[in-house]
C-alpha positions as CSV (number, residue, x, y, z in Angstrom):
1,G,88.2,71.0,80.8
2,D,85.2,70.2,81.7
3,N,82.8,69.8,78.3
4,S,79.5,69.2,80.1
5,V,78.3,73.0,79.2
6,L,78.8,72.5,75.5
7,D,77.5,68.7,75.9
8,G,74.1,70.4,76.9
9,Y,73.5,72.0,74.2
10,G,74.6,69.4,71.6
11,I,78.0,70.8,70.7
12,R,80.8,68.9,69.5
13,R,84.1,70.0,68.6
14,P,85.7,71.0,66.3
15,F,83.5,74.4,66.1
16,I,83.3,77.9,64.9
17,L,81.6,80.3,67.1
18,S,79.5,83.4,66.2
19,L,78.7,85.0,69.8
20,C,76.1,88.1,69.8
21,T,72.7,89.1,69.3
22,L,70.9,87.5,65.8
23,R,69.9,90.9,64.5
24,P,70.7,92.9,60.9
25,K,73.7,94.6,61.9
26,K,75.4,91.6,63.4
27,N,75.7,90.1,59.8
28,V,75.5,86.6,61.2
29,G,74.0,85.7,57.7
30,T,77.1,85.9,56.1
31,T,78.9,84.3,58.8
32,V,76.5,81.1,57.7
33,A,77.0,81.2,54.1
34,A,80.8,81.6,54.8
35,F,80.5,78.6,56.9
36,A,78.8,76.8,54.0
37,E,81.8,77.4,52.0
38,L,84.0,76.1,54.7
39,K,82.0,72.6,54.8
40,R,82.2,72.7,50.8
41,R,86.1,72.6,51.4
42,G,86.1,69.7,53.8
43,A,86.1,72.0,56.9
44,P,84.5,69.3,59.5
45,H,83.5,72.0,62.2
46,Q,80.2,72.8,63.3
47,L,79.0,76.3,63.4
48,V,77.4,77.6,67.3
49,L,75.5,80.4,67.3
50,V,75.3,81.6,70.7
51,G,72.6,84.9,71.1
52,D,69.1,85.9,71.7
53,K,67.2,86.5,68.1
54,A,65.6,89.6,67.8
55,P,62.0,89.2,67.3
56,G,61.0,89.0,63.7
57,Y,64.3,88.1,62.6
58,T,64.5,85.5,59.6
59,E,67.4,85.5,57.9
60,V,69.8,83.2,59.8
61,D,67.1,80.6,59.5
62,E,66.4,81.5,55.8
63,R,70.5,81.6,55.1
64,I,70.4,77.7,56.8
65,A,67.5,76.5,54.9
66,E,68.8,77.5,51.4
67,L,72.8,76.6,52.0
68,G,72.0,73.5,53.7
69,P,74.6,73.2,56.7
70,S,71.4,72.8,59.1
71,G,72.7,69.3,60.6
72,D,76.1,71.5,61.4
73,V,74.6,74.6,62.7
74,V,73.9,74.9,66.3
75,Q,71.6,77.6,67.4
76,T,71.7,78.0,71.6
77,G,69.4,81.0,72.1
78,F,70.2,83.0,75.3
79,V,73.6,81.8,77.1
80,S,73.8,82.5,80.8
81,A,77.0,84.9,81.2
82,S,78.5,82.0,83.6
83,H,78.7,79.6,80.5
84,V,79.8,82.0,78.0
85,P,83.8,81.5,78.5
86,E,83.3,78.0,77.8
87,F,82.1,78.7,74.3
88,Y,85.2,80.7,74.0
89,R,87.5,78.4,75.2
90,G,86.1,75.3,73.1
91,A,86.0,77.5,69.9
92,E,88.8,76.9,67.1
93,L,87.8,80.3,66.0
94,L,85.3,83.3,66.5
95,V,84.0,84.8,63.4
96,F,82.2,88.2,64.2
97,P,81.7,90.3,60.8
98,S,79.7,93.0,62.5
99,F,78.3,96.0,60.7
100,H,78.0,97.9,63.9
101,E,80.1,97.7,67.1
102,G,80.9,99.8,70.3
103,F,83.9,98.5,72.0
104,G,84.2,94.8,70.2
105,L,84.3,93.1,73.8
106,P,84.0,89.5,72.1
107,V,87.2,89.9,69.9
108,A,89.0,90.7,73.3
109,E,87.1,88.0,75.3
110,A,88.1,85.7,72.3
111,Q,91.6,86.5,72.6
112,A,91.7,86.0,76.2
113,S,90.6,82.4,75.8
114,A,92.8,82.0,73.1
115,C,90.5,81.7,70.5
116,P,91.7,83.2,67.1
117,V,89.1,85.8,65.6
118,V,87.8,87.0,62.1
119,A,86.1,90.1,62.5
120,T,85.3,93.5,60.7
121,N,88.0,95.7,59.9
122,A,86.0,98.8,61.1
123,F,84.8,100.6,64.3
124,S,86.9,99.9,67.6
125,I,88.0,96.5,66.3
126,P,91.1,97.0,64.6
127,E,92.2,98.8,67.8
128,V,90.7,96.3,70.3
129,S,92.4,93.5,68.5
130,G,95.7,95.0,68.4
131,G,96.9,93.3,64.9
132,A,96.3,89.9,66.4
133,A,93.0,89.4,64.6
134,E,92.3,88.3,60.8
135,L,90.7,91.6,59.8
136,V,87.6,91.6,56.7
137,D,87.4,94.7,54.7
138,D,84.3,94.1,53.3
139,P,82.1,92.4,56.1
140,R,79.6,91.6,53.4
141,S,81.5,89.4,51.0
142,V,81.0,85.8,51.8
143,D,84.6,85.1,49.8
144,E,86.2,87.1,52.4
145,V,85.1,86.0,55.4
146,S,85.4,82.1,54.4
147,E,88.7,83.0,53.0
148,R,90.1,84.3,55.9
149,A,88.6,81.8,58.3
150,W,89.8,79.0,56.5
151,K,93.5,80.6,56.7
152,V,93.5,80.4,60.3
153,L,91.7,76.9,60.4
154,S,94.1,75.5,57.9
155,D,97.3,76.9,58.6
156,D,98.3,75.5,62.4
157,E,101.6,78.4,62.6
158,H,99.4,81.1,61.7
159,R,96.8,80.2,64.3
160,S,99.2,79.9,66.7
161,S,100.9,83.2,66.0
162,L,97.3,84.8,66.3
163,V,96.8,83.0,69.6
164,E,99.8,84.3,71.3
165,R,100.0,87.7,70.1
166,G,95.9,87.8,71.1
167,L,96.9,86.6,74.5
168,E,99.7,89.4,74.6
169,N,96.9,92.0,73.4
170,V,94.6,91.6,76.1
171,R,97.0,92.0,78.8
172,R,96.6,95.9,78.4
173,F,93.2,96.0,79.2
174,R,91.7,96.8,82.3
175,W,88.6,94.2,82.3
176,D,87.0,95.3,85.3
177,R,86.8,98.3,83.7
178,I,85.9,97.0,80.4
179,I,83.1,94.7,81.7
180,D,81.5,97.5,83.8
181,D,81.3,99.8,80.9
182,T,80.0,97.3,78.1
183,L,77.3,95.5,80.3
184,L,75.5,98.8,80.0
185,A,75.7,98.8,76.2
186,Y,75.8,95.1,75.8
187,S,73.6,94.6,72.9
């Protein structure tokens, strides 16, 4: 497809996606640390952090500075809703180890875009993901997040199976309803 949206943010493929407000409950610091571990294992990816940063929230920048993957991390800030699908479509993986979730919309959106998912095994996420995601029992565990991400990135057969099952899973959702309900609660 047309990559001009991604090009405009300085993004190159392959990349791993994080799509959420940068704030403590979203646990993006663990995503950054897991990404640094994937780089040590030889992953060629960038990490793309899409979302507004909460005022005064410094953890992500501290983690990047401490762990050193800064050249490989792109922080886009706020992205208009019309651009968001390009990020899902371009990504190799969505990493979403949130500590708190309502519906877990990014999980379903990623699956609908044929992007596999590593997410927290809690809240509504197991139900939303329909068994078609890598679910992390301890979202604070950098080892577990990076291990599950590596499994998706390094095993083509497993990745294809997640993509296929994810596409099948999201066919059951009434997207018009979900989008109306979620935009109200998008935080």
